[in-house]
RODREN-729321 format. One record per residue (C-alpha): x, y, z; residue number from 0. Coordinates in steps of 0.02 Angstrom, whole numbers, plus 50000, padded with zeros to 5 digits. Layout:
! residues N
TORRO      x      y      z    i
TORRO      X      Y      Z  NUM
...
END
This chain:
! residues 82
TORRO      x      y      z    i
TORRO  48052  48765  49976    0
TORRO  48002  48589  49871    1
TORRO  47929  48560  49748    2
TORRO  47754  48524  49806    3
TORRO  47773  48676  49916    4
TORRO  47765  48789  49771    5
TORRO  47618  48674  49687    6
TORRO  47507  48703  49832    7
TORRO  47572  48898  49836    8
TORRO  47511  48915  49649    9
TORRO  47355  48819  49668   10
TORRO  47320  48933  49820   11
TORRO  47341  49122  49733   12
TORRO  47247  49042  49591   13
TORRO  47079  49000  49684   14
TORRO  47100  49172  49790   15
TORRO  47106  49265  49608   16
TORRO  46983  49145  49541   17
TORRO  46877  49209  49683   18
TORRO  46917  49374  49702   19
TORRO  46867  49412  49527   20
TORRO  46732  49304  49495   21
TORRO  46632  49404  49651   22
TORRO  46674  49561  49581   23
TORRO  46641  49516  49392   24
TORRO  46461  49461  49467   25
TORRO  46432  49605  49595   26
TORRO  46479  49748  49454   27
TORRO  46331  49641  49346   28
TORRO  46419  49519  49232   29
TORRO  46328  49365  49214   30
TORRO  46368  49209  49312   31
TORRO  46446  49116  49169   32
TORRO  46518  49283  49100   33
TORRO  46602  49291  49277   34
TORRO  46645  49124  49303   35
TORRO  46762  49139  49127   36
TORRO  46818  49293  49186   37
TORRO  46878  49203  49380   38
TORRO  46945  49042  49258   39
TORRO  47065  49181  49171   40
TORRO  47123  49254  49336   41
TORRO  47150  49082  49391   42
TORRO  47298  49024  49236   43
TORRO  47365  49205  49229   44
TORRO  47390  49210  49450   45
TORRO  47410  49041  49486   46
TORRO  47537  49012  49334   47
TORRO  47636  49187  49376   48
TORRO  47635  49107  49580   49
TORRO  47712  48934  49491   50
TORRO  47860  49018  49412   51
TORRO  47904  49143  49519   52
TORRO  47921  49043  49670   53
TORRO  47986  48883  49549   54
TORRO  48136  49005  49493   55
TORRO  48162  49084  49678   56
TORRO  48137  48883  49747   57
TORRO  48302  48826  49597   58
TORRO  48401  49006  49641   59
TORRO  48396  48912  49834   60
TORRO  48443  48771  49795   61
TORRO  48576  48822  49698   62
TORRO  48650  48939  49833   63
TORRO  48630  48798  49985   64
TORRO  48750  48659  49853   65
TORRO  48849  48796  49838   66
TORRO  48875  48793  49657   67
TORRO  48942  48968  49645   68
TORRO  49109  48938  49719   69
TORRO  49241  48900  49596   70
TORRO  49335  48731  49631   71
TORRO  49508  48767  49515   72
TORRO  49516  48962  49606   73
TORRO  49682  48988  49651   74
TORRO  49782  48843  49568   75
TORRO  49884  48929  49433   76
TORRO  49936  49085  49596   77
TORRO  50112  48994  49613   78
TORRO  50150  48992  49412   79
TORRO  50106  49182  49375   80
TORRO  50263  49242  49488   81
END
């Protein structure tokens, strides 16, 4: 997953969260400005959470693709132990 895709998904998650929190607060009787600021808080929290999780997942997948888990020196000293 590219960095661009991670950012797009995080913004999408933030906008969905903003929409749900804003209209939910407004529906249950909050004023428009307080609903807006609650939605903005939801955007920041859930957008950054999605960005952090997906960035970590993409870094792990990139490390797997490079084969960084394999040790290139493994087995070099096997014939010296006998």
